[in-house]
N, C-alpha and C positions, 0 to 999 in steps of 0.2 A: 594661568591667569585669572582665566574668567569663576574657579576654582575658588583665586584666592579671596576675591574682590567679592563673593558670594558671603564665604566666613565673614569676613570682616563687615559684609549689609547682615547677621545672622548676629554676630557679635554683638552692634549696636543697636537695635531693633531690642535682644532678650537685656541686652543694660534698661531699656530705655521701659521697658513693660516692666523690671523691675525695679525703678526707680519710680513707678506711677502707680502700677498694679500687680503691687507682689503678692497677694491671698488669693486676684482671680487673672490669673495668667493663663486657663486651661479656658476658661469661658469668654475671657475675653477674643481671643487665638478662634473661638468656635463664631465668634460674629462679625471677625477684621475679617479674617480669610476664605469665606461666602464670600461677605462684601466683597473684597476685588474680583470674585471673575461673577458678582450678577449684576454691579455696579453700569461694568459696559455693553455689556450684554441687553441691557435694560436703553441705555441711552444711544443704541445704535437701534431698537428696535423705535425709536421716540424718532431718530434722527428719519426714518426711511417712514415711517409715515406723513411724517411733515413731510419730507421729498415729494414722497411721489402725490401728498392731498387724497389719499384715499386713507382717514381713518375710520376707523368695522366700531362700533359702538353697541353691538346688540341691543341693551339695556333699552338705547334712545326710540329703535323699529317700536318695541316694548308699550314704549310711551306713549308712543304718534300710535300705534293703532290701537290701547287700552283708552286711552283720554279721553273718549266719548261712554264709554261706559263704567265707567269710575264715578262717572256725578251721579246713574241710576244704582247706584250698590247700597244699601245702608249703609253705617258705619258703624262695627265690629260686627258683620254680616261673618259665618263661614259657608261660602260658595264651595261647589265639584265646578273643577275643572279641569274641561278634554280638549285636547289636543288634536293635530297631528300631525306634527311637528315633527322633526328627524330630533333638530338643536338639540344636545346635549346638556343643555341648563334652561331648558324649556320653561317649565317649570316653577327654578326656580327665581326667576326671570318676570313672570307674571308675578308672582307671590311679591315678588320686590314692589313695582312698579305700584299695587291695589294694596298696598298697606293704610287702611288699618283694617281691611279687609280681609280674613283668614283662609287658605284656601285647603281643599282638599283634592286631591290628585284622586281624577274619576269616578265616574256615577252613583260609584254605591262607595258610604248611606247621601241614600239620598237627605239632602238638605235642600232648601225653599227652594234657590237657585242654581243655576248653572249653568258655564261661560263658557264659550266653545268660539278655538278661534281654528280657522279655518286656511291654512296657511298655501295650499292646491285646489285650483278648481275642480275639485270636485261635486258634485250634489249634494245637496243640502243633509242633512244626519237625521234621525229620528230619534228619539232616548224615550221610554220603556216609560213614562209614570210621569215625562215634562212636556211643555209644549212650550213651542214659542212666543216670547214675552214680545223682543224685540230682536231685529235684527239694523247692526250698526252699519254695514254695508261694504267694509273694509275686511272681508274675512273674520268679523265678530259676532259674537252674537248670542241674545240672552234668551233662558229658559225658564221658566217656570216652572216647579211638583205641581201635580195635579192633587187639588187634595181627599 
């Protein structure tokens, strides 16, 4: 019984694809079949965020932390970025928030400015060839290169 209904559904879908998309049937199926699985999963993930009230967007945390330093950076500058975060997208989030400033990971090659983000209560770092220019208080520090 179920097999017969499935065959009818398959033949109906095949006829509709033949009518509307005769030349690109394979490409349409490559789009439609994953969408059948992805859309409900995405819907339920959004629904659980709404019900629980816990929406976690890591870029927003970076936006609040780096908002004060963003004003002090020259536009289109190239700066070094060092962080003690274990987050997988730490560098990407920081680079996105600080656009149009270009971020280079690590202290080398040394540029004029270095941004350090401290996510735990460790002591203040020392970077060779750099002096502290400004401490923004929320774990974000700006260092200037010694000439």
